[in-house]
C-alpha positions as CSV (number, residue, x, y, z in Angstrom):
1,M,10.1,-12.5,-5.4
2,K,12.4,-9.6,-5.9
3,F,11.2,-6.0,-5.3
4,I,12.2,-2.8,-3.5
5,L,10.2,-0.4,-1.4
6,N,10.4,3.2,-2.6
7,K,10.0,5.8,0.2
8,K,7.7,8.5,-1.2
9,N,8.9,11.7,0.5
10,K,6.2,13.8,-1.2
11,L,3.4,11.6,0.4
12,S,5.1,11.0,3.7
13,G,4.9,13.2,6.8
14,N,5.5,13.4,10.5
15,R,2.7,11.0,11.4
16,A,3.3,8.2,8.8
17,T,5.8,7.2,6.1
18,V,4.6,6.0,2.7
19,Y,6.3,3.5,0.5
20,T,5.4,1.9,-2.8
21,V,6.4,-1.5,-4.2
22,E,8.6,-1.6,-7.3
23,L,8.9,-5.0,-9.0
24,E,12.1,-6.4,-10.4
25,D,11.1,-5.3,-13.9
26,G,10.9,-1.6,-12.8
27,T,7.1,-1.5,-12.4
28,D,6.0,0.7,-9.5
29,L,2.6,-0.8,-8.6
30,F,1.2,2.4,-7.1
31,N,2.2,4.5,-10.1
32,Q,0.6,1.9,-12.4
33,F,-2.6,2.1,-10.3
34,L,-2.6,5.9,-10.7
35,N,-2.0,5.7,-14.5
36,E,-4.6,3.0,-15.1
37,N,-7.4,4.8,-13.2
38,Q,-6.6,8.4,-14.0
39,E,-9.0,8.7,-17.0
40,N,-12.1,7.2,-15.4
41,Y,-11.5,7.8,-11.7
42,E,-9.7,11.2,-11.5
43,S,-11.8,12.6,-8.6
44,D,-11.6,9.2,-6.7
45,L,-7.8,9.2,-7.1
46,K,-7.6,12.8,-5.7
47,N,-9.7,11.6,-2.7
48,I,-7.3,8.7,-2.1
49,L,-4.2,10.9,-2.4
50,Q,-5.8,13.4,0.0
51,R,-6.5,10.6,2.5
52,I,-2.9,9.4,2.3
53,R,-1.5,12.9,2.8
54,S,-3.9,13.4,5.8
55,M,-2.7,10.2,7.4
56,A,0.9,11.0,6.8
57,T,0.7,14.5,8.2
58,K,-2.2,14.6,10.7
59,T,-3.7,11.3,11.9
60,G,-1.3,8.5,11.3
61,A,-2.4,5.3,9.5
62,Q,-5.3,4.5,11.9
63,E,-7.1,1.3,11.3
64,H,-10.5,2.8,10.7
65,F,-9.2,4.3,7.4
66,F,-8.7,0.8,5.9
67,K,-10.7,-2.3,5.2
68,M,-8.6,-4.8,7.1
69,K,-8.2,-8.5,6.5
70,E,-8.0,-8.3,2.7
71,G,-5.3,-10.9,2.6
72,K,-4.3,-14.0,4.6
73,P,-4.5,-13.9,8.4
74,G,-1.6,-11.9,9.9
75,D,-0.2,-10.5,6.6
76,Q,-1.4,-6.9,7.1
77,V,-2.8,-6.6,3.6
78,C,-5.7,-4.1,3.6
79,A,-7.6,-1.9,1.2
80,L,-7.9,1.9,1.2
81,Y,-11.0,3.4,-0.4
82,D,-11.6,6.8,-1.9
83,T,-14.7,7.0,0.3
84,P,-16.6,4.1,1.8
85,E,-19.5,4.3,-0.7
86,K,-17.2,4.2,-3.7
87,N,-15.7,1.2,-5.4
88,L,-12.1,2.1,-6.2
89,R,-9.7,0.0,-4.1
90,L,-6.1,0.5,-3.4
91,Y,-4.4,-2.4,-1.8
92,C,-1.7,-1.7,0.8
93,I,0.2,-3.0,3.8
94,R,-0.5,-1.2,7.0
95,M,2.4,-1.6,9.5
96,G,1.0,-0.1,12.6
97,N,0.0,3.6,12.6
98,T,3.3,4.8,11.1
99,V,4.1,2.9,7.9
100,I,1.9,2.4,4.8
101,I,3.1,0.4,1.7
102,L,1.0,1.3,-1.3
103,S,0.5,-1.2,-4.1
104,G,-2.1,-1.6,-6.9
105,G,-5.8,-2.2,-7.2
106,G,-8.7,-0.9,-9.3
107,P,-12.4,-0.6,-9.4
108,K,-14.4,-3.3,-7.5
109,T,-17.3,-4.4,-9.7
110,T,-17.9,-7.8,-8.2
111,R,-19.0,-9.0,-4.8
112,T,-15.6,-10.5,-4.0
113,L,-12.1,-9.7,-5.2
114,Q,-11.7,-13.3,-6.3
115,Q,-14.4,-12.8,-8.9
116,D,-12.4,-9.9,-10.5
117,P,-9.3,-11.1,-12.3
118,N,-7.5,-7.7,-11.9
119,L,-8.2,-7.3,-8.2
120,K,-7.3,-10.9,-7.5
121,K,-4.0,-10.5,-9.3
122,E,-3.2,-7.2,-7.5
123,N,-4.2,-8.6,-4.1
124,Y,-2.3,-11.9,-4.4
125,L,0.8,-10.1,-5.6
126,L,0.7,-7.9,-2.5
127,R,0.2,-11.0,-0.3
128,D,3.5,-12.3,-1.8
129,V,5.2,-9.0,-1.0
130,S,3.8,-9.1,2.5
131,D,5.2,-12.6,3.0
132,A,8.6,-11.5,1.7
133,I,8.6,-8.5,4.0
134,L,7.8,-10.6,7.0
135,Q,10.6,-13.0,6.1
136,K,13.0,-10.1,5.8
137,M,11.9,-8.6,9.1
138,T,12.3,-12.0,10.8
139,S,15.8,-12.4,9.4
140,G,16.8,-8.9,10.3
141,E,17.3,-7.8,6.7
142,L,14.5,-5.3,7.2
143,R,13.7,-3.4,10.4
144,F,12.0,-0.3,11.8
145,S,14.0,2.8,12.5
146,D,14.4,3.7,16.2
147,D,11.4,6.0,16.1
148,E,9.4,3.3,14.2
149,M,8.5,5.9,11.5
150,E,10.6,4.3,8.7
151,L,11.8,1.0,7.4
152,K,15.5,0.3,7.2
153,G,17.3,-2.3,5.2
154,A,18.5,-3.5,1.8
155,I,15.2,-3.3,0.0
156,I,14.5,0.4,0.8
157,N,15.0,3.1,-1.9
158,H,14.6,6.8,-1.2
159,D,13.2,9.0,-4.0
């Protein structure tokens, strides 16, 4: 799978760095998520963006902000909610408290993500991205910066 990680300077801060996944065809999964949900979930999206900015500038990507274990064991795929009682899900990869990789998602209207074709597609795509990131980190093609606030390597793009 070919993709790049786009560092989002406008969403990043001194506590966490935020990236998005851009596929080979140019689709930025996070921007697609925003566009697809803007009309019906505007306030929910504002809450999600506010949470991301707060993590980036104040708290770091602490585990309690995420629903962990949304992927395979060890792949770091998780979900970020607008608020716990809401149903809009944003899938991401949490790499410690300092790096968040945003992907896609959507409204959760079924008991499990596997019952929702869109959520299943978004989640499994991010699982593939996570596998590729792990392979690139193991091979040395991708690594953390010295301060562990950023990712460095060939698949990183700065906006």
